[in-house]
C-alpha positions as CSV (number, residue, x, y, z in Angstrom):
1,M,-0.1,-0.3,0.0
2,S,1.4,3.2,-1.0
3,Y,1.9,6.9,0.7
4,L,-1.3,7.9,-0.9
5,N,-3.5,5.6,-0.6
6,I,-2.9,6.1,3.0
7,V,-3.1,9.5,3.0
8,Q,-6.4,9.2,1.1
9,I,-7.8,7.1,3.6
10,I,-7.1,9.8,6.0
11,L,-8.4,12.8,4.1
12,A,-12.0,10.8,3.3
13,V,-12.7,9.9,7.0
14,L,-11.6,13.7,7.7
15,L,-13.8,15.1,4.9
16,V,-16.5,12.4,6.1
17,A,-16.8,14.2,9.7
18,A,-16.1,17.3,8.7
19,I,-19.4,17.3,6.5
20,L,-21.1,15.3,9.7
21,L,-20.4,17.7,11.9
22,Q,-22.1,20.6,9.5
23,A,-25.0,18.7,9.0
24,K,-26.9,19.8,12.3
25,G,-30.4,20.8,12.1
26,T,-30.5,19.6,8.4
27,G,-33.3,16.6,8.2
28,L,-36.5,15.2,6.6
29,S,-38.4,18.4,8.0
30,G,-36.3,20.5,5.2
31,V,-37.8,18.4,2.4
32,F,-41.3,19.2,3.6
33,G,-40.6,22.9,4.5
34,G,-40.5,22.7,7.8
35,E,-36.9,24.6,8.3
36,G,-36.8,28.4,7.7
37,N,-34.2,28.9,5.7
38,I,-32.8,32.3,7.3
39,F,-29.7,33.7,5.9
40,R,-27.4,33.9,8.6
41,T,-23.5,34.3,8.4
42,K,-21.3,32.1,9.7
43,R,-19.0,32.6,12.3
44,G,-16.3,31.3,14.5
45,F,-16.1,27.2,14.5
46,E,-18.7,27.3,11.8
47,K,-16.8,29.3,10.0
48,I,-13.4,27.5,10.0
49,L,-15.6,24.4,9.6
50,F,-16.6,25.6,6.1
51,Y,-13.3,26.4,4.9
52,A,-11.9,23.3,6.6
53,T,-14.6,21.4,4.4
54,I,-13.3,23.0,1.5
55,A,-9.9,22.6,1.9
56,L,-10.3,19.1,2.6
57,A,-12.4,18.1,-0.6
58,V,-9.9,20.1,-2.6
59,L,-6.7,18.0,-1.1
60,F,-8.8,14.8,-1.5
61,F,-9.4,15.5,-5.1
62,A,-6.0,16.0,-5.8
63,T,-4.9,13.0,-4.0
64,A,-6.9,10.9,-6.2
65,L,-5.6,12.6,-9.2
66,A,-2.0,12.0,-7.9
67,N,-3.0,8.6,-7.5
68,I,-4.3,7.9,-10.5
69,Y,-0.9,9.8,-12.6
70,F,1.3,7.6,-10.5
71,S,-0.1,4.2,-10.5
72,K,0.6,4.0,-14.3
């Protein structure tokens, strides 16, 4: 198993955790309009988690591309 595979697995776990931490308050009630969609800005930890999720997604995608490129 190469180092890229290990890095990709770690990034996948971190990305799933970051997405699940953001998913508070969203559920099936949002499908039926039960949730009030009020615009509000992200502050504090929520903002850091939002940017960390984006960074993890970009790193995961780059690692996947590098894994494909170096596997040939």
